[in-house]
N, C-alpha and C positions, 0 to 999 in steps of 0.2 A: 101199351107203355109207348112213350115216344123215346126216338132213340137217342144216344149219348152223342151230339156233336157239337161243333166249335160254332159257340153264338146259342147254345140250350141254355135258357133259364131252368135252374135246378134249385130244389130246397134241401139244406142240408139235414141228413136224420142220423149223425152220430158228432159226438165230439161237443165243445164247448160253445160250438158257434152252431150246435143244432135247432132247426127250424126257419134259418138265416136262408133267404135269396142270396144266389149265387149265378155267375155265367160261365160255361166253360170258355175258356181261353185260348187253350192248346191239349191235343190229345197227347199222353206221353207215352202209354202202351196200352195192350188190352186189359189192364187192371186199375190205371192211373191216370186224371186227368189233372190240367191245372186250371185253377178256379179262382175268381175275384168276385167281391160284393161289396155291397154299402157299409156291411159291418160283417164282411169274411175277408179277413187277410187273404194276397196272392199268395196262392201255395199251391203244394200237390195235393191231390185228394183222391182216395181211393173210390171208384165207381159203384161200390156196392154202399158208399155213403152217402150218394146222393138221388133223390128222386127228382125225374124229370116231370118239370109242367110241361102245357101245348106252347109256350110261348119261346119263340127266338127270337134274338137279338143281332142284328147285322150289327158285325163290329168291324168300324170304318177306320179305328185308331189301334195300336199296340199301347199305347197308354192308358195304366191301369185307371187313372183318375176319370178319365176320358169313359172309358167304360164304364165305371161307377155312376157316372152322371146320366148316361143313357140308361142304365136298370133303374135309377131313379124313378126319371121320367116314365118308363113304361109302368112303373107300379102307380102312378097318379090317376 
């Protein structure tokens, strides 16, 4: 299983956004990370509710809108 790291693309497995792709933008602690995605709000998320995929996004900006655009481009 790929490691949880900044820039790792994940799929949410729980909550109302389950099944949506998101990117880890910050590691809060050993249980929580901050994620953002095209249809995922910028928020804290339990690592157990994420399934990492093999894609890693190089985060060039702190702006959530820029990160969303990069994620969309990656999914095409």
